C-alpha positions as CSV (number, residue, x, y, z in Angstrom):
1,M,113.8,68.9,20.0
2,K,111.4,67.8,22.8
3,R,112.1,69.7,26.4
4,H,111.8,66.9,28.9
5,L,111.0,68.3,32.4
6,A,111.7,65.4,34.8
7,T,115.0,65.5,36.5
8,A,115.4,65.0,40.3
9,V,117.3,68.1,41.1
10,L,116.4,71.8,40.9
11,T,119.0,73.7,39.0
12,S,119.0,77.0,37.3
13,A,118.1,77.9,33.9
14,C,116.8,81.2,32.1
15,L,114.1,81.5,29.3
16,A,115.1,83.7,26.5
17,A,112.0,85.7,27.5
18,C,113.7,86.6,30.7
19,G,116.2,89.0,28.9
20,G,113.7,91.8,28.7
21,G,113.1,94.0,25.6
22,G,111.7,93.0,22.2
23,G,114.3,90.1,22.1
24,G,114.9,87.3,19.5
25,S,112.7,84.4,19.0
26,S,115.2,81.8,20.3
27,T,114.4,79.5,23.1
28,A,116.5,78.9,26.2
29,P,117.3,75.5,27.6
30,A,114.4,73.9,29.5
31,P,114.4,74.4,33.3
32,Q,115.3,71.5,35.4
33,W,112.6,70.2,37.8
34,S,112.4,68.7,41.3
35,P,109.4,66.7,42.4
36,T,107.7,67.7,45.6
37,T,106.7,64.4,46.8
38,P,108.8,63.2,49.8
39,A,109.9,59.5,49.6
40,S,107.7,58.6,52.5
41,V,104.4,59.5,50.6
42,S,105.4,58.8,47.1
43,G,102.9,57.2,44.7
44,L,99.9,59.3,46.0
45,A,98.2,61.9,43.8
46,Q,98.6,65.5,44.4
47,T,95.9,67.9,43.5
48,N,96.9,71.4,43.7
49,S,99.6,73.9,44.7
50,R,100.4,77.5,45.7
51,I,103.8,79.1,45.7
52,V,105.7,82.2,47.0
53,M,109.4,83.2,47.0
54,D,111.0,85.6,49.3
55,D,114.0,87.9,48.6
56,N,116.4,85.3,50.0
57,D,115.5,83.0,47.1
58,I,113.5,80.4,49.2
59,A,110.4,79.2,47.7
60,T,107.5,77.7,49.6
61,V,105.2,75.6,47.8
62,A,101.9,74.5,49.6
63,F,100.1,71.6,48.0
64,S,97.4,69.1,48.8
65,Q,97.8,65.4,48.3
66,R,95.6,62.4,48.6
67,N,96.2,59.9,51.4
68,A,95.4,56.2,51.8
69,S,91.8,57.1,52.8
70,N,91.4,59.3,49.6
71,N,91.2,62.5,51.8
72,R,93.3,65.5,50.9
73,D,96.3,66.2,53.2
74,I,97.8,69.8,53.2
75,L,101.9,69.8,52.7
76,A,104.3,72.4,52.4
77,R,107.9,72.2,51.0
78,R,110.6,74.9,51.3
79,V,113.3,75.0,48.6
80,G,116.2,77.3,48.5
81,P,120.0,77.6,48.2
82,V,120.6,75.7,51.3
83,T,117.1,74.5,52.1
84,D,114.9,71.6,50.9
85,N,112.4,70.1,53.3
86,T,108.8,68.9,53.5
87,T,106.2,69.1,56.2
88,V,102.6,67.8,56.6
89,L,100.6,70.8,57.7
90,F,97.3,69.1,58.1
91,N,95.9,65.4,57.8
92,D,93.1,65.3,60.2
93,A,90.3,65.4,57.5
94,D,89.7,66.1,53.7
95,A,91.0,69.6,53.2
96,F,91.3,72.4,50.5
97,L,94.5,74.5,50.1
98,N,93.5,78.3,50.0
99,Q,96.3,80.5,50.0
100,V,100.0,80.9,50.8
101,Q,101.6,84.4,51.4
102,H,104.9,85.6,53.0
103,D,105.6,88.9,55.0
104,T,108.5,91.3,54.5
105,D,110.7,89.2,57.0
106,G,110.0,85.9,54.8
107,N,107.7,84.3,57.3
108,V,105.1,82.3,55.4
109,S,101.5,81.7,56.3
110,V,99.4,79.0,54.7
111,S,95.5,79.0,55.0
112,F,93.3,75.9,54.3
113,S,89.8,74.7,55.1
114,T,88.0,71.4,55.6
115,S,85.6,70.2,53.1
116,G,81.9,69.9,54.1
117,T,82.4,71.7,57.6
118,H,84.3,74.8,56.2
119,I,86.7,75.1,59.2
120,N,89.3,77.7,58.3
121,Y,92.9,77.0,59.7
122,L,96.3,78.7,59.4
123,R,99.9,77.6,59.9
124,R,102.8,79.8,59.8
125,F,106.5,79.2,59.1
126,N,108.9,81.3,61.3
127,T,112.2,82.3,59.8
128,G,113.7,83.1,63.3
129,T,113.0,79.6,64.6
130,G,113.0,77.6,61.2
131,T,109.9,75.8,62.2
132,W,106.1,75.5,61.4
133,G,103.9,76.8,64.1
134,P,100.8,75.1,65.6
135,R,97.5,75.1,63.7
136,I,95.2,78.0,64.4
137,T,91.5,78.0,63.9
138,I,90.3,81.0,62.1
139,A,86.5,80.6,61.5
140,N,83.9,77.9,61.3
141,N,81.5,77.4,58.5
142,A,82.9,80.2,56.4
143,S,84.7,81.2,53.2
144,C,87.9,83.3,54.0
145,E,90.4,85.4,52.1
146,M,93.9,86.1,53.8
147,A,96.3,89.0,53.7
148,L,99.3,89.8,55.8
149,N,100.7,93.1,56.8
150,S,104.3,94.5,57.3
151,A,103.8,94.1,61.1
152,G,103.3,90.3,60.7
153,D,99.6,90.4,61.4
154,A,97.1,88.1,59.3
155,G,93.9,89.4,58.3
156,F,91.0,87.3,57.2
157,L,87.9,88.5,55.5
158,C,85.3,85.7,56.1
159,A,81.7,85.2,54.7
160,D,79.7,82.9,57.0
161,A,78.5,80.0,54.6
162,S,74.8,80.1,56.0
163,S,74.0,83.6,56.8
164,G,76.5,85.5,54.6
165,D,77.5,87.8,57.4
166,L,80.9,89.6,56.8
167,S,83.5,89.5,59.5
168,L,87.2,90.3,59.6
169,Y,89.3,88.4,61.8
170,V,93.0,90.0,62.6
171,Y,95.7,87.7,64.2
172,T,99.0,88.9,65.6
173,L,101.4,86.2,64.4
174,A,104.4,86.6,67.1
175,G,106.6,83.7,67.0
176,N,105.0,80.4,65.8
177,S,101.8,81.1,67.7
178,G,98.6,83.2,66.9
179,T,96.5,85.4,69.0
180,D,93.0,86.7,68.2
181,V,93.4,90.4,68.7
182,D,90.5,91.7,66.9
183,R,87.1,90.6,65.3
184,E,85.3,93.2,63.4
185,D,81.7,92.5,62.0
186,I,81.5,94.4,58.6
187,S,78.4,96.0,57.4
188,N,77.1,94.3,54.4
189,P,74.4,96.7,53.1
190,A,72.2,94.0,51.4
191,G,72.3,90.4,50.1
192,Q,74.7,87.5,49.9
193,P,78.4,88.1,49.5
194,Q,79.5,86.4,46.1
195,G,83.1,87.2,46.2
196,T,85.8,88.7,48.5
197,R,89.1,90.3,48.5
198,I,91.6,91.9,51.3
199,V,94.7,93.6,51.2
200,A,96.9,95.3,54.0
201,E,97.4,98.9,53.7
202,E,99.7,101.2,55.7
203,D,99.2,102.0,59.4
204,D,97.5,98.7,60.3
205,N,94.6,99.2,58.0
206,W,92.8,96.6,55.9
207,L,91.1,97.4,52.5
208,L,88.1,95.1,52.0
209,V,86.4,94.7,48.5
210,W,83.4,92.3,47.9
211,T,80.3,91.7,45.6
212,S,76.8,91.0,47.2
213,I,73.8,89.8,45.4
214,A,70.4,90.6,46.6
215,N,66.7,90.4,45.2
216,E,65.3,93.8,44.4
217,G,61.8,93.9,42.9
218,G,61.9,90.4,41.8
219,T,65.3,90.7,40.1
220,D,68.8,89.6,41.4
221,I,71.1,92.6,41.7
222,T,75.0,92.5,42.1
223,R,76.7,95.3,43.6
224,L,80.4,96.0,44.3
225,Y,81.4,97.4,47.8
226,S,84.4,98.5,49.4
227,T,85.3,99.5,53.1
228,T,88.5,100.1,55.1
229,L,89.0,98.8,58.5
230,H,91.3,101.0,60.7
231,D,93.1,99.4,63.7
232,I,91.7,102.0,66.3
233,Q,88.7,103.7,64.7
234,G,86.9,100.5,63.3
235,S,85.6,100.3,59.7
236,T,84.3,102.9,57.5
237,S,80.7,102.9,56.0
238,P,80.8,100.6,52.8
239,V,81.1,102.5,49.6
240,E,79.5,101.0,46.5
241,L,81.9,101.1,43.7
242,D,79.7,99.7,40.8
243,T,76.1,98.8,39.9
244,P,75.1,96.5,36.9
245,L,73.9,98.7,34.1
246,A,70.9,96.6,33.7
247,A,68.7,94.5,36.0
248,G,69.9,90.9,35.9
249,D,73.4,91.8,35.1
250,T,76.3,90.2,37.2
251,L,79.5,91.5,38.8
252,R,82.4,89.1,39.4
253,L,85.3,90.5,41.4
254,Q,88.6,89.0,40.0
255,G,91.6,90.7,41.5
256,L,92.9,93.3,44.0
257,A,96.4,94.4,44.7
258,H,98.1,97.0,46.9
259,R,101.6,98.7,47.1
260,A,102.6,101.0,50.1
261,G,102.5,104.7,49.1
262,Q,100.8,103.9,45.7
263,G,97.3,102.9,46.5
264,S,95.4,99.9,45.3
265,V,93.9,98.5,41.8
266,L,91.2,96.0,41.4
267,N,89.6,94.4,38.3
268,Y,86.2,92.9,37.8
269,L,83.8,91.7,35.0
270,R,80.3,92.8,34.2
271,L,78.4,89.9,32.7
272,A,75.2,91.1,30.8
273,D,71.8,89.4,31.4
274,T,71.0,88.0,27.8
275,L,69.0,85.1,26.3
276,F,72.1,83.8,24.1
277,E,75.6,84.4,24.3
278,Q,76.6,86.3,27.6
279,P,78.8,89.1,26.8
280,Q,81.4,90.0,29.2
281,F,83.1,93.6,30.0
282,L,86.3,93.6,31.9
283,Y,86.8,96.8,34.1
284,G,89.8,98.1,36.1
285,Q,89.3,100.6,39.0
286,Q,92.2,102.5,41.0
287,R,92.1,103.7,44.6
288,N,94.8,106.3,44.9
289,A,97.2,107.0,47.8
290,T,94.7,109.4,49.4
291,G,92.2,106.7,49.6
292,A,89.8,107.9,46.8
293,W,88.4,105.5,44.3
294,Q,88.5,106.6,40.6
295,A,85.5,105.8,38.2
296,P,85.9,102.3,36.7
297,V,87.6,102.1,33.4
298,P,86.8,99.6,30.6
299,M,89.9,97.6,29.7
300,S,89.0,97.1,25.9
301,T,87.0,99.6,23.9
302,V,85.7,100.0,20.4
303,D,85.2,103.6,19.3
304,G,85.2,104.7,23.1
305,D,82.5,102.0,23.9
306,P,83.4,98.9,26.2
307,L,84.3,95.9,24.0
308,P,82.4,92.6,24.8
309,Y,84.0,89.2,25.1
310,Y,82.3,85.9,24.6
311,G,82.7,82.2,25.3
312,A,84.4,80.9,28.5
313,L,84.6,83.1,31.5
314,V,87.4,85.8,31.1
315,Q,90.4,84.9,33.1
316,S,92.7,87.6,34.4
317,E,95.8,88.1,36.7
318,L,96.6,91.5,38.3
319,V,100.1,92.4,39.9
320,M,101.6,95.4,41.4
321,S,105.5,96.0,41.0
322,A,107.7,97.4,43.7
323,D,107.5,100.8,41.9
324,G,103.8,100.9,42.3
325,S,102.9,100.2,38.6
326,A,99.9,97.9,38.0
327,L,99.8,95.2,35.2
328,L,96.8,93.3,34.2
329,V,96.8,90.4,31.8
330,W,93.7,88.6,30.5
331,D,92.7,86.2,27.9
332,H,90.7,87.9,25.1
333,S,88.2,86.3,22.8
334,L,85.6,88.0,20.4
335,S,83.3,85.0,20.0
336,N,82.9,81.2,21.1
337,E,84.8,80.1,17.9
338,A,87.5,82.7,17.9
339,P,91.0,81.8,19.5
340,R,91.7,83.2,22.9
341,Y,95.0,85.2,23.2
342,L,96.7,87.1,25.9
343,V,96.5,90.8,26.2
344,S,97.6,93.4,29.0
345,R,97.1,96.9,30.1
346,R,99.6,98.9,32.5
347,L,98.9,101.6,35.0
348,P,102.1,103.5,35.7
349,P,102.9,104.6,39.2
350,G,101.4,107.8,40.3
351,S,99.1,107.9,37.2
352,S,95.3,107.4,36.6
353,N,95.7,106.8,33.0
354,W,95.8,103.1,31.9
355,R,98.3,102.5,29.0
356,P,96.8,101.2,25.7
357,M,96.0,97.4,25.3
358,V,98.8,95.3,23.9
359,S,98.9,91.7,23.1
360,I,101.7,89.2,24.4
361,P,103.7,88.0,21.2
362,G,102.8,84.5,20.3
363,A,100.2,83.9,23.1
364,N,97.4,83.5,20.6
365,N,96.8,79.7,20.5
366,P,93.4,78.3,21.6
367,G,93.3,77.5,25.4
368,N,96.0,79.5,27.0
369,I,95.5,76.9,29.8
370,G,96.3,78.1,33.2
371,F,98.3,81.2,32.5
372,R,100.0,83.1,35.6
373,L,101.6,86.5,36.0
374,T,104.0,87.5,38.7
375,A,106.2,90.5,39.4
376,V,109.9,90.2,39.1
377,G,112.7,92.6,40.2
378,A,111.6,96.4,40.6
379,R,109.5,97.1,37.6
380,S,109.2,93.9,35.5
381,A,106.8,91.1,35.3
382,L,106.8,87.5,33.8
383,A,103.8,85.6,32.3
384,L,103.6,82.1,31.7
385,W,100.9,80.1,29.8
386,G,100.2,76.8,28.1
387,D,99.1,76.5,24.4
388,A,96.8,74.0,22.7
389,P,95.0,72.4,25.4
390,E,95.3,68.6,25.6
391,D,93.8,65.7,27.6
392,G,90.1,67.0,27.3
393,G,91.3,70.6,28.0
394,V,92.7,70.2,31.4
395,G,96.4,70.8,30.6
396,S,98.9,71.5,27.9
397,T,101.9,70.0,26.4
398,T,103.5,73.3,25.4
399,L,104.4,75.9,28.1
400,R,105.5,79.4,27.1
401,A,106.6,82.6,28.8
402,S,107.2,86.2,28.2
403,R,108.8,89.0,30.3
404,F,107.5,92.6,30.4
405,T,109.6,95.6,31.0
406,P,108.2,99.2,31.0
407,S,110.8,100.4,28.5
408,S,110.4,97.5,26.0
409,G,107.0,95.9,26.6
410,W,106.7,92.2,26.2
411,S,109.5,90.1,25.0
412,Q,109.1,87.5,22.3
413,R,107.8,84.2,23.9
414,G,110.1,81.5,25.1
415,T,109.4,77.9,25.2
416,V,109.5,76.3,28.6
417,S,108.3,72.6,27.7
418,D,107.1,70.9,24.5
419,D,107.2,67.4,25.5
420,P,104.0,65.7,24.1
421,A,104.5,63.0,26.7
422,Q,103.7,65.5,29.5
423,V,100.3,67.3,30.0
424,L,100.8,70.2,32.4
425,Q,98.8,72.6,34.4
426,V,100.4,76.0,35.6
427,N,99.4,76.1,39.3
428,G,101.4,78.9,40.7
429,L,104.1,81.3,39.6
430,A,106.2,83.6,41.9
431,G,108.9,86.1,41.6
432,N,111.0,88.2,43.9
433,A,112.9,91.5,44.1
434,N,116.2,89.6,42.8
435,G,114.5,89.1,39.5
436,R,114.1,85.4,40.1
437,A,110.8,83.6,39.4
438,I,109.9,79.9,40.3
439,V,106.9,78.0,38.8
440,S,104.8,75.0,40.4
441,L,103.2,72.7,37.8
442,R,100.9,69.8,37.9
443,D,101.5,66.9,35.6
444,V,98.1,65.3,34.7
445,T,99.5,62.7,32.1
446,T,98.5,59.9,34.6
447,T,96.0,59.6,37.4
448,L,98.9,59.9,39.8
449,N,99.3,63.7,39.4
450,S,102.6,65.0,40.4
451,I,103.5,68.6,41.3
452,S,107.1,69.9,40.4
453,L,109.1,73.1,40.5
454,A,111.1,74.9,37.9
455,E,113.3,78.0,38.3
456,L,113.0,80.4,35.4
457,C,115.0,83.6,36.1
458,P,118.1,83.2,38.6
459,A,119.5,86.8,38.4
460,A,122.6,85.8,40.2
461,I,123.6,83.4,37.2
462,I,122.0,84.9,34.1
463,A,122.8,88.6,33.9
464,G,119.8,89.2,31.4
465,C,117.3,88.2,34.1
466,A,118.4,90.9,36.4
467,P,115.6,93.5,37.4
């Protein structure tokens, strides 16, 4: 039976995979959908989306949408038990949606930047007033990453698009306005930043991680650095976390996550410099609660040696649950011709020993287009992916999901959609402490792409979805 996902009302449904445990193989009813396009701007193509959900079960999906001039506007829709409204956040120029995050009080910050000029902006939804605040300019001609701390401050790690200089901008987001309270220029030992990540730590500290590439002796060398910015003392000297094993190898930073009192975890790729197939090696690295970085750990090994991957660039998703455990999921392939399937490793709270690699049941079809991972409840996680890419590899007609619990591992996969008339991309997946999860998906079946929402795990209705 085909599972159609195209109704106009957001209602509750739960995947069989949400029940936790090894589970059976039966699939649950398909979730119902609600288009994010407000009537006043219907018929225009939407291009991308990001989503978060707070512990009051209110989801905010930010998305970009083409206007009559073919520029991308930035919009946001808030959906919850008694909430459903859409706001245009920016329509002055062609813009890219960057990030959407919420703080512990449910206030939402959306960052975006203009194309060409690379002007970075922020807008924030204040739960106290129920309104979106004014546009705040963060940086000009820069590429920025955002993080929020428990005090409501927003930190931006920005790399200048011309010089490569690194700076941290910290804003206090009181009410709907932002005040520039600090700008700290970060010492980058050498070269041009290639990737940046930032998370907020305790005591108003910010953890910054980035890769930097520099020409050394006629060869480009990529190095991985970290520093901590303290609210009062300023930044520490950068610490080099890893250097390629051979000249010409490349490091690619992928994920960084933090939990209060538990420390931080990052993951990255080493790409070997070879004449033919470029082998990739995936590593995880832990920074414990005392601030000490542990040695990098290869996520896959054969006889104790790192296991290489080939073909398309490895995709990965990293989350930390409320209990401080880290879960890393990535797409695994041993050759250009071999199928790609999803595997994971877990780092328990308070431990430095990663658990063995395990595969997600049934996540073994070529493609795994646009998979996403989110923490749900106190200790669980939910993975969502697309099988068998369609329409030139840009989407899938079949969406699957599986739920992870520490006691039972990954459940049998559940089917979210298998309608051959809909080619979908997974844009964003968000969970909360109540065990709920919501996904934003882009339908690329026609040139007028649309973005829709589906709720997957309503804990208040389906007991099996409880944390």
